[in-house]
N, C-alpha and C positions, 0 to 999 in steps of 0.2 A: 504494499500500500504506500509505504514511504517513498518506494522507488518510483511508482507511478507519479506521486505528487511532484518529486525531483524533475521527472522528464515533462511534466505539464508545465512547470516553471521554466525549464529550458526552452521548451517550445515558444512560450510567451516571450521571453528574451529575444530569441531568434526573430519572432514576428516583427517586434519593436525594431531590431536593428535592421531587418529587412526592409522595413517601411521607411526606416531613416535614409537607409542607402538609396532607396526609390526616389525619395524626396530631393535628396542631394544631387543624383542623377538627373533629374527633371529640372531642378532649378540652378543647376551648377554655372550655368552662364550668368543668371541673375547675380548670385554669389560673387561671381568673378568681378562681375561689372561694379557691384558694390564696394568690393575690396578696392578695386583700382581707383575708384572715385574718392574714397576715404583717403589712400594714399597721396593722391593729387592734391586734396583739399590740405592735407598736413604739410606737403612739401611747398604749396602756394604760400600758407602762413609762414614757414619759416624763412622763405624768399622774402616776402613781404616785411618781416620783422628785421632781416638783415639789410634790405637794400632800400628800404624807404623808413621804417621807424628808428632805426639806429642813427642814421645820418640826421634825421629830423630830431632826434633827441639831443645830438650834439650841437645842432645849429642853436636850439632853444637854450642850451646850458650857456653857449657863448653870448648868446644875446642877454642873458640874465645877469652876466658878469658886471656889465657898466651900470645896469640897474640897481644892483645892490649897494654899489658905491654911492649914487646919488641918493638911496634910502638911507645909508648910514649917516649921510650929511643933512638929513632931515630935509633933503629937497624934494618932498613929496609930489610936487606938481610934474615935474620933469620924470621923476621915477616913474609916475602913474602914464603920462602921455607922451614922453619921449622929448627928444631935443631937436628934432627935424635935421637932424646930421646924421650921427652914427649910433643913435640908440631909439629903438621904437617905441619903448614903453611897455610898463608891464601888462597893460590892457591889452595891447596888440600881441604880446607873446602869448597871453592867456588864449587869446582868440584864434591866432595863426598856428599854435602849436597844442591845440587841445588835444588830449590823448596821449601827450608825454608827460612824464613826471615833471619836468622843468615847467611845462604848461600848467600843470595843476598847482604847482608851488607858485607861479605867477598870480594865479587867482588869489592866494594868500595876500601876496605882496600888494596887488591891486587894491584889494579890500581894504587894507591898512592904510594905504596912501589915501584912498577915498575917504576913510573915515577921518583920518587928521586933517582932511581938507574941508571937513564939515558937510561932506556929502554921504548921508547916511543911506539913502535909498541906493545910490550907485555902490556904495561899500557892501549893502547886503547881497547885491547881484553876484559880487565876485567871492564875497566871503561864504556864501551858501554855496557856490560852486566848487570850493575846495573840498575834495574828498578825503582828507586826511593823508596819511602816509609818514608824517612826522610826529612822533609820539609826544614830544615837549611842545610842538607848536600847535596842535590840534585843539588842546582844551582851551588854550588863548584866543585861538579864533572863534570858538563857541562862545566864549563869554563877551568877545567883541561883537558878535550877533547880538548879544543880549544888550550891550551897550546901544547898538543902534536901534532896537526896538523900543528902549527906555527913551531915548532921545525922541522917538517919534511917537510917543504916547502909547505904544502897545505894550502895557505893563506885564500882561499875562504871558507873552510871548518872552518878554525880557526874563521874567523869573524862571519860566521852564528852560530857557538857555543858559541861565547862571547855574541851575541845579545840574543840568546836563555837563556842563564843564567842570564842575566840582567833583561829578561821579568819573568823569572821563580821566581826569588828573588823577584821583585817588590818592593824593599825598598831603602831607601836613603843611606843605610850604604854600601852596596857591589854593588848595581845595577850600581852608577857611576863607580866603578872600572873596571866593565866589559865591559862598554861602552868605557871607555878610552883605554882598551887593543884593542877593535875592531877598534877604530879610529886610534890607532897607527899602527896597521897592514895595515889598508887602506893606510895611509900616505906612509909607507914602499912600497906599490905597487904604488904609485904614484896618487892614488884616492882621491884627496884632497876633492873634492866634497862630497864624502861619508863620510869622516873623519868629515868635518863640520856638516854633518847631525846627527853625533853621539855626538859631542861637544854641538850641539844645543838642543839636546834632554837633555842632561844631565841639561842644562841650564832651559828648560821648565819643566822638572819633578822634578828635585832634585836640585834646586838652593841654597837651603839652607843647603845641605850637604857640607862637608869638601871640596870636590872636586869642588862642584858647585860654593863655593864661590871665587874660583879663575879661573872659566871656562873662563871668557871674553878674557883673554889673548891668551888663546888657539883658541878661535873663531877669534880673531883679526888676529892672524897669519895664520890661515887656510885660512880665507876669502881674505887675500893678495895674497895667493898662487892661489887659484882659480881664482883671477882677473888677 
């Protein structure tokens, strides 16, 4: 009986294998075509990366160099818009070299420049286009987005970005600063309970920070207002 069951199982396996072989034989040309297409797609991507994106990245990095000099000199107007001679400006780099790392970084620079020139809406356009990549820079960019919204009177978005910046940074140096910004805006809105939550978070997470060491007086003041 056991032997017969084994034979049945073998027959089933053979049938499955036979069916598979028939399917491959029938669809072999289709499979070959699919494999060839996949190889061509991969090869095309590698060629595109080597002969298009790599030179483009290098061009963008070269263009960034002069802009960074203007930026360090606080010459935000030229850094943003170029000098009509040998530097096109961070805005143009971000637009012309989008998809490159340098182009992405140019978004951050352009946003910071526009912010320092008092152009909050233009700053937002570029700051929000920056998709990260620099661990130390990214939280500060998010906080600057919060600054823009605060300047424009959109306080709810300002608070959410300050909180996001604090979470993204997650360290005792700058996270407390961003939480204080969020608390300050909350107080401005009259939401002392929310402000108290932010101050308490500083005490709970960053008590040993510079701000944390002095946070009790903020908590006491806000608690009195909540009561």
